C-alpha positions as CSV (number, residue, x, y, z in Angstrom):
1,M,47.2,46.2,-30.3
2,K,46.0,43.2,-28.3
3,K,44.5,43.9,-24.8
4,T,44.6,41.1,-22.2
5,S,42.7,41.5,-19.0
6,V,44.7,41.4,-15.8
7,S,42.4,38.9,-14.2
8,E,42.9,36.4,-17.0
9,A,46.6,36.9,-17.1
10,E,46.9,36.2,-13.4
11,V,45.0,32.9,-13.6
12,S,47.3,30.1,-12.9
13,P,46.6,27.3,-15.4
14,V,45.9,23.8,-14.1
15,R,48.7,21.4,-14.8
16,I,47.7,18.4,-16.9
17,G,49.0,14.8,-16.5
18,R,50.0,12.1,-18.9
19,P,46.4,10.7,-19.4
20,A,45.3,14.0,-20.8
21,I,48.3,14.3,-23.1
22,G,47.8,10.6,-24.1
23,A,44.2,11.4,-24.9
24,L,45.2,14.3,-27.2
25,G,47.7,12.0,-28.9
26,V,45.1,9.2,-29.5
27,L,42.7,11.8,-30.9
28,A,45.4,12.9,-33.3
29,L,46.0,9.2,-34.2
30,A,42.3,8.7,-35.0
31,L,42.1,12.0,-37.0
32,G,45.2,11.1,-39.0
33,A,43.6,7.7,-39.9
34,L,40.3,9.3,-40.8
35,Q,42.1,11.8,-43.1
36,S,44.2,9.2,-44.9
37,V,41.6,6.4,-45.7
38,V,40.6,8.1,-48.9
39,E,43.9,7.9,-50.8
40,P,44.2,4.1,-51.2
41,A,40.4,3.7,-51.6
42,L,39.9,6.5,-54.1
43,P,39.7,4.1,-57.2
44,L,37.2,2.0,-55.2
45,L,35.1,5.1,-54.4
46,Q,35.0,6.2,-58.0
47,R,33.7,2.7,-59.1
48,E,31.2,2.5,-56.3
49,L,29.8,6.0,-56.9
50,G,30.1,5.9,-60.7
51,V,32.2,9.1,-60.9
52,S,35.0,10.2,-63.2
53,P,38.7,10.6,-62.0
54,A,38.2,14.4,-61.9
55,E,35.1,14.1,-59.7
56,G,37.0,11.5,-57.6
57,A,39.8,14.1,-57.1
58,L,37.2,16.3,-55.4
59,I,36.8,13.6,-52.7
60,A,40.4,13.9,-51.8
61,N,40.5,17.6,-52.1
62,A,37.5,18.5,-50.0
63,V,39.4,17.9,-46.8
64,L,42.4,19.8,-48.1
65,V,40.4,22.9,-49.2
66,A,38.5,23.0,-45.9
67,G,41.8,22.6,-44.0
68,A,43.4,25.4,-45.9
69,V,40.6,27.6,-44.7
70,V,40.5,26.3,-41.1
71,A,44.2,26.3,-40.4
72,P,44.8,30.1,-40.2
73,V,41.8,30.8,-38.0
74,A,41.9,27.8,-35.6
75,G,44.7,29.2,-33.4
76,K,43.0,32.6,-33.3
77,L,39.7,31.0,-32.2
78,G,41.5,29.0,-29.6
79,D,43.2,32.0,-28.1
80,R,40.1,34.0,-28.1
81,Y,37.6,31.5,-26.7
82,G,39.8,28.8,-25.1
83,G,41.6,25.9,-26.8
84,K,39.5,23.2,-25.2
85,R,36.2,24.8,-26.0
86,V,37.1,25.3,-29.7
87,L,38.7,21.9,-29.9
88,V,35.6,20.1,-28.7
89,R,33.4,22.1,-31.1
90,L,35.6,21.4,-34.1
91,M,35.6,17.7,-33.2
92,A,31.8,17.8,-33.2
93,V,32.0,19.2,-36.7
94,V,34.5,16.5,-37.8
95,S,32.3,13.8,-36.2
96,V,29.2,15.0,-38.1
97,G,31.3,14.9,-41.3
98,G,32.6,11.5,-40.6
99,L,29.0,10.2,-40.0
100,L,27.8,11.9,-43.2
101,A,30.7,10.3,-45.2
102,C,29.9,6.8,-43.8
103,L,26.2,7.1,-44.6
104,A,26.7,8.9,-48.0
105,P,24.5,7.5,-50.7
106,N,26.1,9.7,-53.4
107,L,29.0,12.0,-54.3
108,P,27.5,15.3,-53.1
109,V,26.8,13.9,-49.6
110,L,30.2,12.4,-49.4
111,L,31.8,15.7,-50.5
112,L,29.9,17.5,-47.7
113,G,31.1,15.0,-45.2
114,Q,34.7,15.5,-46.4
115,V,34.4,19.3,-46.1
116,L,33.2,19.0,-42.6
117,Q,36.0,16.6,-41.7
118,G,38.5,19.3,-42.9
119,A,37.9,21.0,-39.5
120,M,40.3,18.3,-38.2
121,V,43.3,20.5,-39.4
122,G,42.6,22.7,-36.4
123,V,43.4,20.0,-33.9
124,L,47.1,20.5,-34.1
125,P,47.3,24.3,-33.4
126,L,44.6,23.8,-30.7
127,S,46.6,21.0,-29.1
128,F,49.6,23.2,-29.1
129,I,47.7,25.9,-27.3
130,L,46.5,23.5,-24.7
131,V,49.8,21.9,-23.8
132,R,51.6,25.3,-23.8
133,K,49.0,26.6,-21.3
134,H,49.1,23.6,-19.0
135,L,52.7,22.5,-19.1
136,P,56.2,24.1,-18.7
137,T,58.2,24.8,-21.8
138,G,60.3,21.6,-21.8
139,E,57.4,19.3,-21.2
140,S,55.2,21.1,-23.7
141,Q,57.7,20.6,-26.5
142,V,57.7,16.8,-25.8
143,A,53.9,16.8,-25.8
144,I,53.7,18.7,-29.0
145,G,56.2,16.2,-30.6
146,L,54.0,13.3,-29.4
147,V,50.8,14.8,-30.9
148,V,52.4,15.5,-34.3
149,A,54.1,12.0,-34.4
150,L,50.8,10.3,-33.6
151,F,48.9,12.3,-36.2
152,T,51.5,11.2,-38.8
153,A,51.3,7.6,-37.5
154,G,47.5,7.8,-37.9
155,G,48.0,8.6,-41.5
156,M,50.0,5.4,-42.0
157,V,47.4,3.4,-40.0
158,G,44.6,4.8,-42.2
159,T,46.5,3.9,-45.4
160,L,46.9,0.3,-44.2
161,V,43.5,-0.4,-42.7
162,A,41.4,1.3,-45.4
163,G,41.7,-1.6,-47.8
164,P,40.8,-4.5,-45.3
165,I,37.9,-2.5,-43.9
166,A,36.5,-1.5,-47.3
167,E,36.9,-5.0,-48.8
168,R,35.7,-7.1,-45.9
169,L,32.9,-4.7,-44.7
170,S,32.3,-1.8,-47.0
171,W,33.8,1.6,-47.9
172,H,31.3,3.1,-45.5
173,W,33.0,1.5,-42.5
174,M,36.4,2.9,-43.3
175,F,34.8,6.3,-42.4
176,A,32.7,5.0,-39.6
177,L,35.4,3.3,-37.5
178,P,37.8,6.3,-37.3
179,T,34.8,8.5,-36.6
180,I,33.7,6.4,-33.7
181,A,37.3,6.6,-32.3
182,V,37.2,10.4,-32.7
183,I,33.9,10.7,-30.8
184,A,35.1,8.4,-28.0
185,T,38.5,10.1,-27.7
186,T,37.0,13.6,-27.8
187,S,34.8,12.5,-24.8
188,V,37.9,11.5,-22.9
189,V,39.7,14.7,-23.8
190,T,36.7,16.7,-22.6
191,W,36.8,14.8,-19.3
192,L,40.5,15.0,-18.6
193,M,41.5,18.3,-20.1
194,P,40.9,21.4,-17.8
195,H,39.4,24.5,-19.3
196,D,42.0,27.1,-20.4
197,P,41.3,30.8,-19.9
198,P,40.6,32.7,-23.2
199,I,42.7,35.7,-24.1
200,R,40.6,38.7,-24.9
201,S,41.7,40.5,-28.1
202,D,40.6,43.4,-30.2
203,D,41.7,41.4,-33.3
204,R,38.6,40.2,-35.2
205,I,38.3,36.9,-37.1
206,D,38.5,37.6,-40.8
207,W,35.2,35.9,-41.8
208,P,34.9,37.7,-45.1
209,G,38.4,36.4,-46.0
210,V,37.5,32.9,-44.9
211,I,34.3,32.9,-47.1
212,L,36.0,34.3,-50.1
213,L,38.9,31.9,-50.0
214,S,36.5,29.0,-49.6
215,G,34.5,30.2,-52.6
216,T,37.6,30.8,-54.7
217,L,38.9,27.3,-54.2
218,L,35.5,25.6,-54.5
219,A,34.7,27.4,-57.7
220,F,38.1,26.6,-59.2
221,M,37.8,22.9,-58.3
222,L,34.2,22.5,-59.5
223,G,35.1,24.5,-62.7
224,L,38.0,22.3,-63.5
225,V,35.8,19.2,-63.1
226,T,33.0,20.7,-65.1
227,V,35.3,21.7,-68.0
228,T,37.0,18.3,-68.2
229,S,33.9,16.2,-67.7
230,A,31.2,18.1,-69.5
231,G,33.1,19.6,-72.4
232,L,31.6,23.1,-72.0
233,P,31.6,25.6,-74.9
234,P,34.2,28.4,-74.8
235,H,31.8,31.0,-73.5
236,A,30.8,28.9,-70.5
237,V,34.5,28.2,-69.7
238,G,35.1,31.9,-69.9
239,A,32.3,32.6,-67.5
240,L,33.7,30.1,-65.0
241,A,37.1,31.8,-65.3
242,V,35.6,35.2,-64.7
243,V,33.8,33.9,-61.5
244,V,37.0,32.4,-60.1
245,A,39.0,35.6,-61.0
246,A,36.4,37.8,-59.4
247,L,36.3,35.7,-56.2
248,A,40.2,35.6,-56.0
249,T,40.4,39.4,-56.6
250,G,37.8,40.0,-53.9
251,W,39.7,37.9,-51.4
252,V,42.9,39.8,-52.2
253,V,41.2,43.2,-51.7
254,V,39.6,42.0,-48.4
255,E,42.9,40.7,-47.1
256,R,44.8,43.9,-48.0
257,R,42.2,46.0,-46.1
258,A,41.5,43.7,-43.1
259,A,42.8,44.9,-39.8
260,S,43.5,41.3,-38.8
261,P,43.6,39.4,-42.1
262,M,43.2,35.6,-42.4
263,V,46.4,35.6,-44.5
264,D,48.6,38.7,-44.3
265,L,49.4,39.3,-48.0
266,R,51.7,42.2,-47.1
267,M,54.2,39.6,-46.1
268,L,54.4,38.7,-49.8
269,A,56.0,42.0,-50.5
270,Q,59.2,40.6,-48.9
271,P,61.2,38.7,-51.6
272,V,62.1,35.8,-49.3
273,M,58.5,35.2,-48.5
274,W,57.3,35.5,-52.1
275,N,60.0,33.2,-53.4
276,A,59.3,30.6,-50.7
277,C,55.5,30.6,-51.4
278,L,56.1,30.3,-55.2
279,L,58.5,27.4,-54.7
280,T,56.3,25.7,-52.2
281,F,53.3,26.0,-54.5
282,V,55.1,24.5,-57.5
283,I,56.7,21.6,-55.5
284,T,53.4,20.6,-53.8
285,A,51.4,21.0,-57.1
286,S,53.7,18.5,-58.7
287,F,53.5,16.1,-55.8
288,G,49.8,16.4,-55.7
289,M,49.6,15.1,-59.3
290,V,51.8,12.2,-58.5
291,A,49.9,11.3,-55.3
292,F,46.7,11.1,-57.3
293,L,48.0,9.3,-60.4
294,L,49.8,6.4,-58.8
295,P,46.8,4.9,-56.9
296,Q,44.8,5.2,-60.1
297,L,47.4,3.4,-62.1
298,F,47.6,0.6,-59.6
299,A,43.8,0.1,-59.8
300,V,43.7,-0.1,-63.6
301,P,42.8,-3.8,-64.6
302,A,45.7,-6.1,-65.2
303,D,44.4,-7.2,-68.6
304,G,45.6,-3.9,-70.0
305,Y,48.5,-1.8,-68.8
306,G,47.6,-1.6,-65.1
307,F,48.0,-3.9,-62.1
308,G,44.5,-4.7,-61.0
309,A,45.3,-3.9,-57.4
310,G,42.6,-3.8,-54.7
311,T,42.4,-1.2,-52.0
312,T,44.4,-3.3,-49.6
313,D,47.2,-3.8,-52.0
314,I,47.2,-0.1,-53.0
315,G,47.5,0.8,-49.3
316,L,50.5,-1.5,-49.0
317,F,52.1,0.0,-52.1
318,L,51.6,3.5,-50.8
319,L,52.9,2.9,-47.3
320,P,56.7,3.2,-48.1
321,G,55.9,6.6,-49.6
322,A,54.0,7.7,-46.5
323,I,56.9,6.6,-44.4
324,A,59.3,8.5,-46.7
325,G,57.2,11.6,-46.4
326,A,57.2,11.4,-42.6
327,V,61.0,11.0,-42.4
328,S,61.5,13.9,-44.8
329,D,59.7,16.4,-42.5
330,S,62.4,15.8,-39.9
331,V,65.3,15.8,-42.4
332,G,64.2,18.9,-44.2
333,G,65.1,21.3,-41.4
334,I,68.5,19.7,-40.9
335,A,69.3,19.9,-44.6
336,A,68.3,23.5,-44.8
337,R,70.6,24.4,-41.9
338,R,73.5,22.6,-43.4
339,F,73.1,23.2,-47.2
340,G,70.6,26.1,-47.4
341,P,67.0,25.9,-48.7
342,R,67.8,26.6,-52.3
343,A,70.3,23.7,-52.5
344,V,67.7,21.4,-51.0
345,V,65.0,22.5,-53.4
346,V,67.3,22.0,-56.4
347,V,68.2,18.5,-55.4
348,G,64.6,17.6,-54.7
349,T,63.5,19.1,-58.0
350,V,66.1,17.1,-60.0
351,V,65.1,13.9,-58.2
352,T,61.3,14.5,-58.9
353,A,61.8,15.5,-62.5
354,A,64.0,12.6,-63.3
355,T,61.7,10.2,-61.5
356,M,58.7,11.4,-63.5
357,I,60.6,11.3,-66.8
358,A,61.5,7.7,-66.0
359,L,58.0,6.8,-64.9
360,A,56.5,8.3,-68.1
361,S,58.8,6.0,-70.1
362,T,58.4,2.8,-68.1
363,H,55.7,1.8,-65.6
364,T,55.3,-1.9,-66.2
365,A,56.3,-3.1,-62.6
366,A,54.7,-2.2,-59.3
367,W,58.1,-1.6,-57.7
368,Q,58.7,1.2,-60.2
369,L,55.6,3.0,-59.0
370,V,56.4,2.3,-55.3
371,L,59.9,3.7,-55.7
372,A,58.5,6.7,-57.6
373,K,56.2,7.5,-54.6
374,V,59.1,7.2,-52.2
375,L,61.4,9.4,-54.1
376,T,58.8,12.1,-54.9
377,A,57.4,12.1,-51.3
378,F,60.8,12.5,-49.8
379,A,61.9,15.1,-52.3
380,A,58.7,17.2,-51.8
381,G,58.9,16.8,-48.0
382,I,62.5,18.0,-47.6
383,G,62.0,20.8,-50.1
384,T,58.9,22.3,-48.5
385,T,60.2,21.7,-45.0
386,A,63.5,23.3,-45.9
387,L,61.6,26.4,-47.3
388,L,59.5,26.5,-44.1
389,A,62.5,26.4,-41.8
390,G,64.6,28.8,-43.9
391,T,61.7,31.4,-44.1
392,A,61.0,31.1,-40.3
393,T,64.5,32.2,-39.6
394,A,64.8,34.8,-42.4
395,V,61.8,37.0,-41.4
396,E,61.6,39.1,-38.3
397,A,60.8,37.1,-35.1
398,G,57.4,38.8,-34.7
399,N,56.4,37.6,-38.1
400,T,57.3,34.0,-37.8
401,G,53.8,32.8,-37.2
402,I,52.4,34.8,-40.1
403,A,55.1,33.6,-42.5
404,T,54.8,29.9,-41.6
405,G,51.0,30.1,-41.6
406,L,51.1,31.5,-45.1
407,L,53.5,28.7,-46.3
408,V,51.3,26.1,-44.7
409,V,48.2,27.4,-46.6
410,T,50.2,27.5,-49.8
411,R,51.3,24.0,-49.3
412,V,47.8,22.7,-48.8
413,I,46.5,24.6,-51.8
414,G,49.3,23.4,-54.0
415,V,48.6,19.7,-53.2
416,A,44.9,20.3,-53.8
417,L,45.4,21.9,-57.2
418,G,47.9,19.2,-58.2
419,V,45.4,16.5,-57.3
420,Q,42.6,18.1,-59.2
421,A,44.9,18.7,-62.2
422,G,45.8,15.0,-62.2
423,G,42.1,14.1,-62.1
424,A,41.4,16.5,-65.0
425,I,44.2,14.9,-67.1
426,L,42.8,11.4,-66.6
427,A,39.2,12.5,-67.2
428,A,40.3,14.2,-70.5
429,G,42.1,11.1,-71.6
430,A,39.3,8.6,-70.7
431,D,37.9,6.1,-73.3
432,P,34.4,7.2,-74.1
433,M,33.2,3.6,-74.2
434,T,34.7,2.2,-70.9
435,G,35.4,5.5,-69.0
436,R,38.9,4.0,-68.3
437,P,41.8,6.5,-68.8
438,D,44.1,5.5,-71.7
439,E,47.7,4.7,-70.9
440,S,48.7,7.9,-72.8
441,A,46.8,9.9,-70.1
442,F,49.0,8.6,-67.4
443,V,52.1,9.3,-69.5
444,T,50.9,12.9,-70.0
445,G,50.2,13.2,-66.2
446,F,53.7,12.0,-65.2
447,A,55.3,14.2,-67.8
448,A,53.3,17.2,-66.6
449,A,54.2,16.5,-63.0
450,G,57.9,16.4,-64.0
451,F,57.5,19.6,-65.9
452,V,55.9,21.4,-63.0
453,A,58.6,20.3,-60.7
454,A,61.3,21.4,-63.1
455,L,59.8,24.9,-62.9
456,S,61.4,25.2,-59.5
457,L,64.8,25.2,-61.1
458,L,63.8,28.2,-63.2
459,I,62.4,30.0,-60.2
460,V,65.5,29.3,-58.1
461,R,67.7,30.7,-60.9
462,I,65.6,33.8,-61.4
463,T,65.3,34.6,-57.7
464,K,69.0,34.0,-57.2
465,K,69.8,36.6,-59.9
466,E,67.3,39.0,-58.3
467,S,68.8,38.6,-54.9
468,G,72.3,39.1,-56.4
469,H,71.2,42.4,-58.0
470,D,69.7,43.5,-54.7
471,R,73.0,42.9,-52.9
472,E,74.8,44.9,-55.5
473,A,72.4,47.8,-55.1
């Protein structure tokens, strides 16, 4: 039971104006750019730092893993201590991470910077808290839409500018410039945004769950890199697997016993929730593999089977896919309402699997890879958004936040594991002399991504039969 003091409930929040809303939007724009500069520049970072594709995948995944941990607790922290206070502190963490990344002399320091930057995921729920407290319902919906749209636009800006900045200045500056914008915009938000009253609650933050989930994901990622790069003996691989399994088991036990869990695993007892999480994980894991493999193939020298594309060209090649992904988020909910989430997932799965089969067979022209990114990004976007929308309306109204939060975490983890799997496949198929992945490694990666996506069809068929049996009973 939550307890809210009368004095806090009676406080009339100060209404905010357009400058404060605009500052929140510009902050979201800068954060979106900071988050997205890595994808087109990943091949460049691997060359500059002298790391394998599997180790390079960690650079992209560090933000995702940290975000998966921050996302469920950011809103709770904002409610308890005030949205503005928590937002400013999270942005301080992000700024430190950005500065570490731009000054990083090696991979470990860059990874630490990326982990700290993962706190940026909290800006969206905290921004929602602020606008809902300081604006009427209609205006707050418009403000929320603006913040989300600018965060998405920031991702496109980062994809475009990463190449020119890295090639004309250095890769350090592609972290430095967005970080400077974050620091400046956070100062403006601090100045313009009034303090919002905290809501006292008896619910505790599930810090043991946060720590155990972080440890599980980190151990899995590092274990996958170590296994593929170092060629460990079987007993060492088994030891790593035991560590990951022990951490995961500990997290599940803690979440089941926590009074206010980070992720309410009891929701998974509901078939609609379990099915949606499983489908979301499979879809995003497949897309994560594709998202990692395509920039790597663009960057392979043109004297072989690649295209020799620089960071700027890779950003331009990836931009249509980023646009398709942004559009799919708005289309997925509409498609789910008209055709049902299962139908949307089936169509998206067929498109993804067919695209990956075609790409494994022929990948000799840049337009083929660009089209593949557009199709898979759109298919993954409408599928996961349809599942999110369908689940939100299928569970009880009081469980909507828990259900959607669980799906968002599943979505992030799926992409992260897909990216790491793609890096592991390329690392395992690298030429020992040059360190360059063989073409067969990309073929294997595309085929694996198609196979993982096709698992959605099997899951849909099985769950459809189960739901049919439940209705008969």
